[in-house]
C-alpha positions, 0 to 999 in steps of 0.5 A, a space after each residue: 621477569 613476571 608475566 603480564 597477568 602477574 604484573 597486573 595483580 602486583 600493580 593492582 595491589 600497589 595501587 590499592 596501598 597494599 604492602 608489597 615484599 621487596 621481591 614483589 616491588 622489584 618484579 613490579 618495577 621490572 613489569 613497569 619498565 617493560 610496559 613503558 618500553 612496549 608503550 614507547 614502541 607502540 606510539 612510534 610512527 615511522 616517518 613515511 614521506 608518502 604519507 606526509 605528502 598525502 597529508 599535505 595534499 589533503 590540507 592543500 585541498 581543504 584550504 583551497 575548498 575553504 577559500 572557494 566557500 569563503 569567496 561564495 559566502 562574501 558574494 552572498 553577503 554582498 548580494 544580501 546587502 543589495 537586496 536589503 537596500 532594494 527592499 528598503 527602497 521599495 518600502 519607502 515607495 509603498 509608504 
């Protein structure tokens, strides 16, 4: 098995369209397989129930906050509409 630096050199040569020997091709394929294996290991996250539960709690809190904000926006919108109606009445009285 070749080291990482040699693998990068072979990859560079291959990606630039340069001809590789059969030995180099075999080494590059092995290096790719090793890189794939390392990448697969790196992206696998353990199924930690505590982490999942914490995330679910955070989502629940965010949804609660969103609900409160939505209700506040509805209340302000209603109050704004009432003020518009009062302004319209007052403007008609002034004219």
